[in-house]
BARO-64858 format. One line per field, with one value per atom (N, C-alpha, C): atom name; residue number from 1; residue in three letters; x, y, z. Coordinates in nm, 3 decimals. Layout:
name CA ...
resi NUM ...
resn ALA ...
u X ...
v Y ...
w Z ...
//
This chain:
name N CA C N CA C N CA C N CA C N CA C N CA C N CA C N CA C N CA C N CA C N CA C N CA C N CA C N CA C N CA C N CA C N CA C N CA C N CA C N CA C N CA C N CA C N CA C N CA C N CA C N CA C N CA C N CA C N CA C N CA C N CA C N CA C N CA C N CA C N CA C N CA C N CA C N CA C N CA C N CA C N CA C N CA C N CA C N CA C N CA C N CA C N CA C N CA C N CA C N CA C N CA C N CA C N CA C N CA C N CA C N CA C N CA C N CA C N CA C N CA C N CA C N CA C N CA C N CA C N CA C N CA C N CA C N CA C N CA C N CA C N CA C N CA C N CA C N CA C N CA C N CA C N CA C N CA C N CA C N CA C N CA C N CA C N CA C N CA C N CA C N CA C N CA C N CA C N CA C N CA C N CA C N CA C N CA C N CA C N CA C N CA C N CA C N CA C N CA C N CA C N CA C N CA C N CA C N CA C N CA C N CA C N CA C N CA C N CA C N CA C N CA C N CA C N CA C N CA C N CA C N CA C N CA C N CA C N CA C N CA C N CA C N CA C N CA C N CA C N CA C N CA C N CA C N CA C N CA C N CA C N CA C N CA C N CA C N CA C N CA C N CA C N CA C N CA C N CA C N CA C N CA C N CA C N CA C N CA C N CA C N CA C N CA C N CA C N CA C N CA C N CA C N CA C N CA C N CA C N CA C N CA C N CA C N CA C N CA C N CA C N CA C N CA C N CA C N CA C N CA C N CA C N CA C N CA C N CA C N CA C N CA C N CA C N CA C N CA C N CA C N CA C N CA C N CA C N CA C N CA C N CA C N CA C N CA C N CA C N CA C N CA C N CA C N CA C N CA C N CA C N CA C N CA C N CA C N CA C N CA C N CA C N CA C N CA C N CA C N CA C N CA C N CA C N CA C N CA C N CA C N CA C N CA C N CA C N CA C N CA C N CA C N CA C N CA C N CA C N CA C N CA C N CA C N CA C N CA C N CA C N CA C
resi 1 1 1 2 2 2 3 3 3 4 4 4 5 5 5 6 6 6 7 7 7 8 8 8 9 9 9 10 10 10 11 11 11 12 12 12 13 13 13 14 14 14 15 15 15 16 16 16 17 17 17 18 18 18 19 19 19 20 20 20 21 21 21 22 22 22 23 23 23 24 24 24 25 25 25 26 26 26 27 27 27 28 28 28 29 29 29 30 30 30 31 31 31 32 32 32 33 33 33 34 34 34 35 35 35 36 36 36 37 37 37 38 38 38 39 39 39 40 40 40 41 41 41 42 42 42 43 43 43 44 44 44 45 45 45 46 46 46 47 47 47 48 48 48 49 49 49 50 50 50 51 51 51 52 52 52 53 53 53 54 54 54 55 55 55 56 56 56 57 57 57 58 58 58 59 59 59 60 60 60 61 61 61 62 62 62 63 63 63 64 64 64 65 65 65 66 66 66 67 67 67 68 68 68 69 69 69 70 70 70 71 71 71 72 72 72 73 73 73 74 74 74 75 75 75 76 76 76 77 77 77 78 78 78 79 79 79 80 80 80 81 81 81 82 82 82 83 83 83 84 84 84 85 85 85 86 86 86 87 87 87 88 88 88 89 89 89 90 90 90 91 91 91 92 92 92 93 93 93 94 94 94 95 95 95 96 96 96 97 97 97 98 98 98 99 99 99 100 100 100 101 101 101 102 102 102 103 103 103 104 104 104 105 105 105 106 106 106 107 107 107 108 108 108 109 109 109 110 110 110 111 111 111 112 112 112 113 113 113 114 114 114 115 115 115 116 116 116 117 117 117 118 118 118 119 119 119 120 120 120 121 121 121 122 122 122 123 123 123 124 124 124 125 125 125 126 126 126 127 127 127 128 128 128 129 129 129 130 130 130 131 131 131 132 132 132 133 133 133 134 134 134 135 135 135 136 136 136 137 137 137 138 138 138 139 139 139 140 140 140 141 141 141 142 142 142 143 143 143 144 144 144 145 145 145 146 146 146 147 147 147 148 148 148 149 149 149 150 150 150 151 151 151 152 152 152 153 153 153 154 154 154 155 155 155 156 156 156 157 157 157 158 158 158 159 159 159 160 160 160 161 161 161 162 162 162 163 163 163 164 164 164 165 165 165 166 166 166 167 167 167 168 168 168 169 169 169 170 170 170 171 171 171 172 172 172 173 173 173 174 174 174 175 175 175 176 176 176 177 177 177 178 178 178 179 179 179 180 180 180 181 181 181 182 182 182 183 183 183 184 184 184 185 185 185 186 186 186 187 187 187 188 188 188 189 189 189 190 190 190 191 191 191 192 192 192 193 193 193 194 194 194 195 195 195 196 196 196 197 197 197 198 198 198 199 199 199 200 200 200 201 201 201 202 202 202 203 203 203 204 204 204 205 205 205 206 206 206 207 207 207 208 208 208 209 209 209 210 210 210 211 211 211 212 212 212 213 213 213 214 214 214 215 215 215 216 216 216 217 217 217 218 218 218 219 219 219 220 220 220 221 221 221
resn UNK UNK UNK UNK UNK UNK UNK UNK UNK UNK UNK UNK UNK UNK UNK UNK UNK UNK UNK UNK UNK UNK UNK UNK UNK UNK UNK UNK UNK UNK UNK UNK UNK UNK UNK UNK UNK UNK UNK UNK UNK UNK UNK UNK UNK UNK UNK UNK UNK UNK UNK UNK UNK UNK UNK UNK UNK UNK UNK UNK UNK UNK UNK UNK UNK UNK UNK UNK UNK UNK UNK UNK UNK UNK UNK UNK UNK UNK UNK UNK UNK UNK UNK UNK UNK UNK UNK UNK UNK UNK UNK UNK UNK UNK UNK UNK UNK UNK UNK UNK UNK UNK UNK UNK UNK UNK UNK UNK UNK UNK UNK UNK UNK UNK UNK UNK UNK UNK UNK UNK UNK UNK UNK UNK UNK UNK UNK UNK UNK UNK UNK UNK UNK UNK UNK UNK UNK UNK UNK UNK UNK UNK UNK UNK UNK UNK UNK UNK UNK UNK UNK UNK UNK UNK UNK UNK UNK UNK UNK UNK UNK UNK UNK UNK UNK UNK UNK UNK UNK UNK UNK UNK UNK UNK UNK UNK UNK UNK UNK UNK UNK UNK UNK UNK UNK UNK UNK UNK UNK UNK UNK UNK UNK UNK UNK UNK UNK UNK UNK UNK UNK UNK UNK UNK UNK UNK UNK UNK UNK UNK UNK UNK UNK UNK UNK UNK UNK UNK UNK UNK UNK UNK UNK UNK UNK UNK UNK UNK UNK UNK UNK UNK UNK UNK UNK UNK UNK UNK UNK UNK UNK UNK UNK UNK UNK UNK UNK UNK UNK UNK UNK UNK UNK UNK UNK UNK UNK UNK UNK UNK UNK UNK UNK UNK UNK UNK UNK UNK UNK UNK UNK UNK UNK UNK UNK UNK UNK UNK UNK UNK UNK UNK UNK UNK UNK UNK UNK UNK UNK UNK UNK UNK UNK UNK UNK UNK UNK UNK UNK UNK UNK UNK UNK UNK UNK UNK UNK UNK UNK UNK UNK UNK UNK UNK UNK UNK UNK UNK UNK UNK UNK UNK UNK UNK UNK UNK UNK UNK UNK UNK UNK UNK UNK UNK UNK UNK UNK UNK UNK UNK UNK UNK UNK UNK UNK UNK UNK UNK UNK UNK UNK UNK UNK UNK UNK UNK UNK UNK UNK UNK UNK UNK UNK UNK UNK UNK UNK UNK UNK UNK UNK UNK UNK UNK UNK UNK UNK UNK UNK UNK UNK UNK UNK UNK UNK UNK UNK UNK UNK UNK UNK UNK UNK UNK UNK UNK UNK UNK UNK UNK UNK UNK UNK UNK UNK UNK UNK UNK UNK UNK UNK UNK UNK UNK UNK UNK UNK UNK UNK UNK UNK UNK UNK UNK UNK UNK UNK UNK UNK UNK UNK UNK UNK UNK UNK UNK UNK UNK UNK UNK UNK UNK UNK UNK UNK UNK UNK UNK UNK UNK UNK UNK UNK UNK UNK UNK UNK UNK UNK UNK UNK UNK UNK UNK UNK UNK UNK UNK UNK UNK UNK UNK UNK UNK UNK UNK UNK UNK UNK UNK UNK UNK UNK UNK UNK UNK UNK UNK UNK UNK UNK UNK UNK UNK UNK UNK UNK UNK UNK UNK UNK UNK UNK UNK UNK UNK UNK UNK UNK UNK UNK UNK UNK UNK UNK UNK UNK UNK UNK UNK UNK UNK UNK UNK UNK UNK UNK UNK UNK UNK UNK UNK UNK UNK UNK UNK UNK UNK UNK UNK UNK UNK UNK UNK UNK UNK UNK UNK UNK UNK UNK UNK UNK UNK UNK UNK UNK UNK UNK UNK UNK UNK UNK UNK UNK UNK UNK UNK UNK UNK UNK UNK UNK UNK UNK UNK UNK UNK UNK UNK UNK UNK UNK UNK UNK UNK UNK UNK UNK UNK UNK UNK UNK UNK UNK UNK UNK UNK UNK UNK UNK UNK UNK UNK UNK UNK UNK UNK UNK UNK UNK UNK UNK UNK UNK UNK UNK UNK UNK UNK UNK UNK UNK UNK UNK UNK UNK UNK UNK UNK UNK UNK UNK UNK UNK UNK UNK UNK UNK UNK UNK UNK UNK UNK UNK UNK UNK UNK UNK UNK UNK UNK UNK UNK UNK UNK UNK UNK UNK UNK UNK UNK UNK
u -2.923 -2.759 -2.806 -2.698 -2.754 -2.571 -2.616 -2.455 -2.477 -2.351 -2.320 -2.393 -2.422 -2.376 -2.300 -2.254 -2.242 -2.291 -2.357 -2.349 -2.359 -2.369 -2.251 -2.133 -2.238 -2.174 -2.054 -2.002 -1.980 -2.029 -2.098 -2.232 -2.272 -2.210 -2.227 -2.354 -2.437 -2.596 -2.595 -2.661 -2.685 -2.839 -2.812 -2.988 -2.965 -3.070 -3.091 -3.111 -3.127 -3.158 -3.238 -3.305 -3.397 -3.419 -3.333 -3.386 -3.506 -3.545 -3.684 -3.678 -3.630 -3.642 -3.780 -3.815 -3.973 -4.038 -4.085 -4.121 -4.117 -4.128 -4.076 -3.911 -3.866 -3.694 -3.629 -3.768 -3.693 -3.620 -3.549 -3.490 -3.567 -3.609 -3.641 -3.580 -3.522 -3.464 -3.549 -3.525 -3.666 -3.431 -3.497 -3.410 -3.467 -3.479 -3.454 -3.403 -3.382 -3.297 -3.283 -3.213 -3.174 -3.045 -3.062 -2.991 -3.001 -3.146 -3.161 -3.194 -3.217 -3.089 -2.945 -2.890 -2.745 -2.671 -2.766 -2.728 -2.712 -2.820 -2.865 -2.772 -2.690 -2.596 -2.434 -2.481 -2.353 -2.359 -2.474 -2.477 -2.422 -2.497 -2.423 -2.353 -2.293 -2.117 -2.006 -2.093 -2.002 -2.055 -2.099 -2.233 -2.136 -2.151 -2.029 -1.884 -1.849 -1.701 -1.703 -1.770 -1.786 -1.776 -1.850 -1.891 -1.751 -1.734 -1.551 -1.407 -1.412 -1.356 -1.315 -1.466 -1.515 -1.463 -1.485 -1.482 -1.309 -1.272 -1.122 -1.041 -1.100 -1.074 -1.112 -1.227 -1.292 -1.163 -1.171 -1.015 -0.945 -0.851 -0.728 -0.751 -0.802 -0.871 -0.905 -0.948 -0.962 -0.774 -0.685 -0.561 -0.478 -0.474 -0.355 -0.359 -0.321 -0.350 -0.350 -0.411 -0.453 -0.327 -0.280 -0.188 -0.054 0.028 0.138 0.134 0.052 -0.010 0.112 0.105 0.215 0.037 0.095 0.022 -0.022 -0.209 -0.219 -0.149 -0.240 -0.251 -0.314 -0.425 -0.567 -0.511 -0.424 -0.326 -0.259 -0.204 -0.055 -0.011 -0.158 -0.120 -0.152 -0.247 -0.354 -0.224 -0.114 -0.015 0.105 0.142 0.263 0.280 0.135 0.104 0.190 0.141 0.091 0.286 0.380 0.534 0.590 0.509 0.552 0.611 0.459 0.507 0.574 0.534 0.643 0.796 0.847 0.953 0.959 0.847 0.889 0.949 0.944 0.970 1.078 1.153 1.306 1.355 1.337 1.422 1.496 1.488 1.505 1.493 1.645 1.659 1.479 1.447 1.349 1.362 1.346 1.449 1.269 1.211 1.139 1.164 1.167 1.203 1.062 1.079 0.946 1.028 0.989 1.029 0.944 1.018 0.917 0.983 0.932 0.980 1.024 1.099 1.238 1.084 1.015 1.019 0.871 0.799 0.741 0.633 0.519 0.447 0.477 0.616 0.728 0.683 0.686 0.685 0.526 0.465 0.278 0.279 0.318 0.280 0.308 0.461 0.540 0.519 0.470 0.532 0.350 0.252 0.127 0.110 0.022 -0.064 0.007 -0.035 0.016 0.170 0.232 0.372 0.387 0.363 0.301 0.307 0.169 0.167 0.262 0.263 0.393 0.543 0.524 0.658 0.660 0.535 0.501 0.453 0.427 0.419 0.540 0.636 0.828 0.830 0.831 0.860 0.819 0.704 0.636 0.708 0.724 0.800 0.964 1.003 1.140 1.138 1.040 1.067 1.037 0.972 0.924 0.977 1.069 1.202 1.330 1.260 1.458 1.465 1.306 1.303 1.258 1.238 1.241 1.144 1.079 0.986 0.875 1.007 0.968 0.969 0.970 0.985 0.870 0.807 0.664 0.661 0.570 0.665 0.464 0.495 0.322 0.386 0.206 0.170 0.108 0.200 0.207 0.031 0.087 -0.040 0.052 -0.008 0.047 0.224 0.259 0.442 0.534 0.456 0.484 0.510 0.620 0.648 0.695 0.587 0.636 0.762 0.871 0.893 0.927 0.860 0.956 1.032 1.132 1.262 1.321 1.262 1.266 1.413 1.429 1.603 1.685 1.711 1.812 1.838 2.029 2.006 2.079 2.148 2.083 2.237 2.334 2.382 2.434 2.305 2.248 2.137 2.080 2.033 2.038 2.172 2.205 2.271 2.340 2.333 2.188 2.088 1.948 1.949 1.925 1.901 2.019 2.162 2.231 2.184 2.188 2.195 1.999 1.884 1.786 1.793 1.883 1.949 1.987 2.033 2.126 2.055 1.972 1.845 1.733 1.724 1.618 1.681 1.780 1.869 1.829 1.803 1.806 1.683 1.564 1.453 1.428 1.443 1.472 1.300 1.340 1.188 1.300 1.237 1.303 1.438 1.444 1.631 1.697 1.648 1.618 1.614 1.707 1.732 1.587 1.544 1.422 1.523 1.505 1.590 1.440 1.534 1.385 1.473 1.366 1.439 1.420 1.497 1.423 1.475 1.395 1.411 1.422 1.470 1.490 1.492 1.425 1.361 1.361 1.394 1.462 1.293 1.269 1.165 1.242 1.250 1.282 1.244 1.141 1.081 0.949 0.932 0.838 0.765 0.816 0.672 0.593 0.525 0.335 0.459 0.335 0.333 0.365 0.211 0.291 0.401 0.469 0.548 0.668 0.747 0.807 0.762 0.632 0.701 0.652 0.610 0.636 0.793 0.880 1.051 1.023 1.046 1.096 1.018 0.942 0.882 0.959 0.999 1.133 1.237 1.277 1.434 1.385 1.270 1.259 1.262 1.196 1.194 1.296 1.379 1.517 1.643 1.581 1.670 1.636 1.473 1.437 1.539 1.526 1.565 1.686 1.799 1.909 1.954 1.829 1.887 1.789 1.735 1.693 1.791 1.759 1.787 1.914 1.887 1.928 1.860 1.961 1.875 1.973 1.841 1.854 1.752 1.811 1.843 1.760 1.719 1.652 1.764 1.730 1.830 2.000 2.036 2.165 2.160 2.010 1.981 2.046
v -3.501 -3.527 -3.512 -3.406 -3.418 -3.466 -3.571 -3.659 -3.618 -3.635 -3.673 -3.914 -3.875 -3.984 -3.999 -4.113 -4.109 -4.254 -4.213 -4.325 -4.364 -4.441 -4.605 -4.564 -4.435 -4.343 -4.203 -4.243 -4.112 -3.975 -4.048 -3.873 -3.840 -3.665 -3.693 -3.643 -3.656 -3.650 -3.639 -3.428 -3.430 -3.504 -3.540 -3.588 -3.540 -3.559 -3.503 -3.688 -3.691 -3.761 -3.784 -3.775 -3.811 -3.953 -3.982 -4.081 -4.039 -4.157 -4.201 -4.308 -4.286 -4.413 -4.412 -4.519 -4.607 -4.609 -4.581 -4.649 -4.885 -4.887 -5.068 -5.118 -5.034 -5.000 -4.963 -4.966 -4.998 -4.876 -4.863 -4.732 -4.644 -4.551 -4.529 -4.438 -4.453 -4.427 -4.295 -4.180 -4.120 -4.048 -4.096 -4.030 -3.920 -3.794 -3.669 -3.640 -3.601 -3.535 -3.418 -3.334 -3.236 -3.154 -3.174 -3.086 -2.978 -2.896 -2.794 -2.731 -2.784 -2.719 -2.719 -2.821 -2.808 -2.665 -2.729 -2.592 -2.468 -2.385 -2.278 -2.282 -2.361 -2.345 -2.311 -2.387 -2.326 -2.189 -2.155 -2.026 -1.949 -1.986 -1.863 -1.852 -1.971 -2.016 -1.901 -1.899 -1.825 -1.692 -1.724 -1.434 -1.470 -1.551 -1.463 -1.392 -1.540 -1.533 -1.389 -1.370 -1.302 -1.147 -1.112 -1.057 -1.006 -1.056 -1.012 -1.018 -1.157 -1.009 -0.904 -0.807 -0.707 -0.621 -0.701 -0.543 -0.586 -0.649 -0.646 -0.487 -0.553 -0.466 -0.335 -0.304 -0.193 -0.103 -0.205 -0.157 -0.114 -0.162 -0.133 -0.056 -0.011 0.085 0.176 0.237 0.323 0.370 0.250 0.298 0.356 0.235 0.333 0.424 0.476 0.592 0.587 0.574 0.535 0.524 0.645 0.675 0.638 0.613 0.482 0.411 0.390 0.302 0.201 0.391 0.405 0.421 0.353 0.446 0.560 0.609 0.737 0.814 0.895 0.989 0.922 0.940 0.915 0.761 0.704 0.595 0.579 0.744 0.751 0.759 0.848 0.810 0.753 0.591 0.462 0.305 0.470 0.286 0.334 0.475 0.559 0.554 0.532 0.583 0.465 0.298 0.275 0.252 0.223 0.233 0.311 0.466 0.545 0.457 0.444 0.375 0.275 0.154 0.112 0.118 0.207 0.297 0.404 0.439 0.485 0.413 0.261 0.190 0.105 0.111 0.038 0.095 0.289 0.340 0.375 0.264 0.222 0.360 0.397 0.506 0.480 0.575 0.601 0.790 0.764 0.839 0.863 1.012 1.007 1.112 1.047 1.143 1.292 1.365 1.415 1.458 1.387 1.466 1.538 1.596 1.734 1.707 1.595 1.693 1.783 1.816 1.943 1.981 2.108 2.236 2.099 2.050 1.977 2.019 2.128 2.238 2.285 2.312 2.294 2.192 2.039 1.925 1.945 1.928 1.960 2.114 2.232 2.347 2.283 2.225 2.199 2.136 1.937 1.898 1.808 1.848 1.804 1.764 1.682 1.639 1.410 1.491 1.343 1.276 1.348 1.316 1.345 1.444 1.503 1.309 1.265 1.113 1.020 1.008 0.974 1.013 1.056 1.088 1.013 1.100 1.043 0.793 0.802 0.656 0.600 0.647 0.662 0.625 0.722 0.820 0.683 0.675 0.624 0.466 0.368 0.303 0.247 0.371 0.318 0.382 0.408 0.499 0.316 0.221 0.084 0.040 -0.001 -0.003 -0.023 0.112 0.162 0.127 0.101 0.091 -0.047 -0.116 -0.211 -0.259 -0.348 -0.425 -0.354 -0.363 -0.300 -0.144 -0.084 0.088 0.111 0.228 0.226 0.449 0.337 0.522 0.527 0.704 0.778 0.813 0.857 0.971 1.078 1.170 1.264 1.342 1.376 1.446 1.529 1.486 1.608 1.578 1.617 1.547 1.583 1.488 1.500 1.406 1.298 1.178 1.192 1.084 1.084 0.931 0.890 0.765 0.720 0.597 0.613 0.517 0.520 0.452 0.427 0.192 0.194 0.167 0.175 0.076 0.164 0.364 0.380 0.536 0.478 0.609 0.735 0.830 0.983 0.922 0.753 0.801 0.657 0.600 0.477 0.631 0.714 0.719 0.842 0.930 0.978 0.901 0.768 0.620 0.608 0.629 0.546 0.708 0.859 0.943 1.004 0.907 0.935 0.846 0.778 0.642 0.666 0.748 0.776 0.912 1.020 1.124 1.059 1.033 0.890 0.828 0.769 0.725 0.787 0.918 1.029 1.005 1.027 1.232 1.044 0.967 0.849 0.902 0.935 0.959 1.045 1.058 1.193 1.274 1.360 1.473 1.509 1.475 1.526 1.602 1.510 1.409 1.509 1.552 1.660 1.516 1.508 1.418 1.511 1.392 1.481 1.442 1.545 1.574 1.575 1.569 1.611 1.641 1.692 1.794 1.705 1.698 1.577 1.622 1.669 1.690 1.558 1.546 1.433 1.519 1.431 1.443 1.284 1.265 1.181 1.179 1.054 1.065 1.020 1.151 1.084 1.056 0.982 0.911 0.956 1.136 1.193 1.254 1.293 1.410 1.324 1.363 1.343 1.311 1.201 1.187 1.302 1.442 1.543 1.622 1.605 1.719 1.676 1.532 1.498 1.547 1.581 1.521 1.701 1.735 1.892 2.003 1.923 1.869 1.875 1.729 1.692 1.823 1.844 1.952 2.097 2.135 2.265 2.183 2.093 2.035 2.067 2.043 2.008 2.149 2.241 2.416 2.448 2.413 2.462 2.388 2.257 2.243 2.297 2.286 2.417 2.536 2.540 2.730 2.726 2.616 2.624 2.587 2.562 2.489 2.392 2.370 2.186 2.118 2.030 1.887 1.832 1.852 1.794 1.739 1.702 1.669 1.738 1.767 1.903 1.763 1.789 1.764 1.861 1.836 1.941 1.942 1.835 1.817 1.892 1.916 1.995 2.143 2.191 2.372 2.430
w 0.852 0.856 0.697 0.646 0.495 0.407 0.337 0.311 0.133 0.099 -0.056 -0.062 -0.249 -0.256 -0.390 -0.439 -0.576 -0.664 -0.763 -0.851 -0.848 -0.975 -0.992 -1.097 -1.192 -1.311 -1.233 -1.074 -1.059 -0.968 -1.045 -1.039 -0.887 -0.864 -0.713 -0.707 -0.583 -0.510 -0.417 -0.394 -0.252 -0.208 -0.094 0.022 0.155 0.180 0.310 0.408 0.439 0.562 0.674 0.678 0.832 0.867 1.008 1.046 1.175 1.267 1.398 1.412 1.543 1.606 1.662 1.613 1.687 1.780 1.806 1.984 2.000 1.911 1.918 1.930 1.839 1.908 1.737 1.621 1.457 1.483 1.339 1.278 1.121 1.131 0.979 0.961 0.882 0.703 0.596 0.613 0.513 0.386 0.282 0.231 0.110 0.082 0.023 -0.097 -0.187 -0.296 -0.265 -0.253 -0.192 -0.279 -0.410 -0.561 -0.607 -0.576 -0.529 -0.423 -0.303 -0.161 -0.195 -0.219 -0.192 -0.316 -0.390 -0.618 -0.426 -0.396 -0.341 -0.198 -0.191 -0.008 -0.161 -0.237 -0.311 -0.375 -0.417 -0.438 -0.330 -0.242 -0.138 -0.085 -0.071 -0.024 -0.161 -0.283 -0.405 -0.378 -0.359 -0.332 -0.243 -0.056 0.021 -0.003 -0.100 -0.113 -0.261 -0.276 -0.418 -0.311 -0.236 -0.160 -0.018 -0.021 0.076 -0.018 -0.128 -0.243 -0.314 -0.352 -0.328 -0.223 -0.106 0.053 0.015 0.016 -0.090 -0.085 -0.202 -0.385 -0.315 -0.264 -0.237 -0.118 -0.050 0.034 0.009 -0.081 -0.173 -0.215 -0.348 -0.391 -0.277 -0.158 -0.101 -0.057 -0.033 -0.003 -0.104 -0.154 -0.266 -0.372 -0.436 -0.527 -0.718 -0.776 -0.901 -0.989 -0.974 -1.039 -1.046 -0.934 -0.933 -0.904 -0.793 -0.748 -0.567 -0.524 -0.364 -0.312 -0.174 -0.060 -0.119 -0.083 -0.100 0.079 0.041 0.183 0.297 0.243 0.374 0.438 0.378 0.440 0.557 0.471 0.599 0.706 0.776 0.915 0.968 0.896 0.963 0.984 0.879 0.876 0.884 0.983 0.938 1.178 1.220 1.345 1.487 1.372 1.442 1.430 1.366 1.299 1.412 1.451 1.534 1.711 1.747 1.819 1.877 1.822 1.816 1.836 1.694 1.796 1.895 1.944 2.044 2.157 2.141 2.243 2.212 2.139 2.084 2.092 2.009 2.014 1.924 1.800 1.724 1.604 1.526 1.407 1.316 1.330 1.235 1.142 0.963 0.934 0.831 0.813 0.688 0.579 0.478 0.360 0.319 0.281 0.207 0.081 -0.053 -0.176 -0.320 -0.278 -0.425 -0.588 -0.680 -0.812 -0.826 -0.893 -0.947 -1.062 -1.096 -1.170 -1.198 -1.145 -1.224 -1.260 -1.275 -1.309 -1.430 -1.476 -1.631 -1.709 -1.655 -1.701 -1.815 -1.709 -1.774 -1.889 -1.849 -1.878 -2.055 -2.072 -2.166 -2.260 -2.164 -2.202 -2.203 -2.145 -2.144 -1.975 -1.996 -1.853 -1.833 -1.975 -2.031 -1.943 -2.061 -2.030 -1.866 -1.787 -1.688 -1.561 -1.632 -1.530 -1.541 -1.696 -1.763 -1.654 -1.573 -1.513 -1.371 -1.326 -1.237 -1.214 -1.223 -1.267 -1.255 -1.376 -1.347 -1.221 -1.166 -1.044 -0.912 -0.945 -0.861 -0.836 -0.959 -0.999 -0.918 -0.955 -0.881 -0.783 -0.731 -0.514 -0.502 -0.550 -0.577 -0.507 -0.670 -0.677 -0.584 -0.520 -0.417 -0.344 -0.207 -0.133 -0.090 0.053 0.089 0.119 0.198 0.148 0.349 0.425 0.536 0.510 0.442 0.389 0.348 0.447 0.376 0.319 0.145 0.072 0.014 -0.010 0.010 -0.093 -0.211 -0.231 -0.206 -0.082 -0.019 -0.124 -0.232 -0.325 -0.398 -0.488 -0.648 -0.665 -0.674 -0.723 -0.624 -0.492 -0.329 -0.336 -0.240 -0.179 -0.043 0.032 0.125 0.170 0.286 0.260 0.431 0.427 0.672 0.614 0.656 0.704 0.799 0.789 0.939 0.986 1.099 1.206 1.030 0.989 0.961 1.002 1.026 1.060 0.940 1.021 0.918 0.863 0.842 0.743 0.591 0.709 0.566 0.501 0.523 0.517 0.411 0.421 0.287 0.233 0.192 0.105 0.015 0.123 0.037 -0.046 0.025 -0.150 -0.212 -0.179 -0.267 -0.399 -0.342 -0.465 -0.573 -0.480 -0.486 -0.657 -0.567 -0.707 -0.821 -0.765 -0.846 -1.023 -0.955 -1.061 -1.114 -1.007 -1.078 -1.210 -1.189 -1.282 -1.453 -1.368 -1.590 -1.615 -1.526 -1.573 -1.691 -1.840 -1.885 -1.968 -1.923 -2.041 -2.127 -2.253 -2.359 -2.372 -2.331 -2.327 -2.264 -2.132 -2.003 -1.867 -1.804 -1.629 -1.576 -1.507 -1.387 -1.292 -1.197 -1.085 -0.977 -0.837 -0.711 -0.593 -0.503 -0.411 -0.240 -0.134 -0.011 0.078 0.166 0.347 0.368 0.485 0.554 0.751 0.818 0.916 1.014 1.140 1.193 1.411 1.357 1.461 1.682 1.635 1.846 1.953 1.934 1.952 2.088 2.057 2.145 2.061 1.968 1.834 1.770 1.738 1.672 1.538 1.446 1.315 1.273 1.264 1.197 1.227 1.340 1.420 1.330 1.310 1.226 1.126 1.025 0.888 0.866 0.996 0.914 0.907 0.998 1.026 0.877 0.794 0.678 0.564 0.600 0.447 0.509 0.615 0.663 0.595 0.618 0.502 0.362 0.321 0.175 0.124 0.235 0.160 0.134 0.256 0.252 0.176 0.107 0.015 -0.112 -0.208 -0.288 -0.273 -0.193 -0.144 -0.196 -0.184 -0.196 -0.318 -0.436 -0.598 -0.607 -0.543 -0.580 -0.625 -0.677 -0.699 -0.598 -0.467 -0.375 -0.188 -0.098 -0.048 0.148 0.187 0.279 0.463 0.568 0.671 0.807 0.863 0.943 1.073 1.138 1.229 1.193 1.061 1.097 1.060 1.083 1.077 1.217
//
C-alpha cells in the first residue's frame, strides 16, 4: 500500500507499506520512505497534464484563424457537415451566408497590409458579436467569410443581413465606410455542403455584379 502520514509539524510524508502474515499468524508491517517515488508520481501527473494542455492548444490552433480568431476553412466542413445531417432530419431552416469585403485589395494598396489586417480583425470581431452561440462563423479565405445560421428562415436572414450591413458601415477607413457584399443560399435537406456553398457563392457574385454593398439570395433568381 502507498499512504501518506503527517508528522507532528503537519508535514506530509508519503510512505509505502508492505504487510505480511507469518506462518504463526502474526502480521508483520514494513514501512519505507516513499518521498522520491511520490515526487516521481507527481511529476508524471504534471507531465501528462502538460501534454494534454498542449494537445488541446494544438487542436485549437489548427482550427482557428490566427488573424481574426474565427474558425478557419480547414475546420469548416468538420463543423458544418454534422449540422447539415441534423437539419436534413429535422427539416428546419438553415441559411448560409457568403460574405466578401468590398474593394479589399484597394484597402491594401492604398493603406498598406497592416491596415488591411486591422480591418479583417475588426470585421471578424463584428461577426462574432453579431452572431448567436448556435451560429458557425468561418474565415473562408482572404477577405471572404462564411456563416451558417441554424433555424433561420428567409425573413429572419434578411433582418440579420440588414443589421450586419449597418454595423459594417460604421467601420471607417480614412473616413470612408466599409461595405460588404453577401450571397445567401438555403439548405433544402438534400444538397451537399459544397452545393449549398456554391449557391451562396453564385449569389455573392450576383451581389457584386449589381454594384456591391448589397445582399442577393440564390433562391430568388
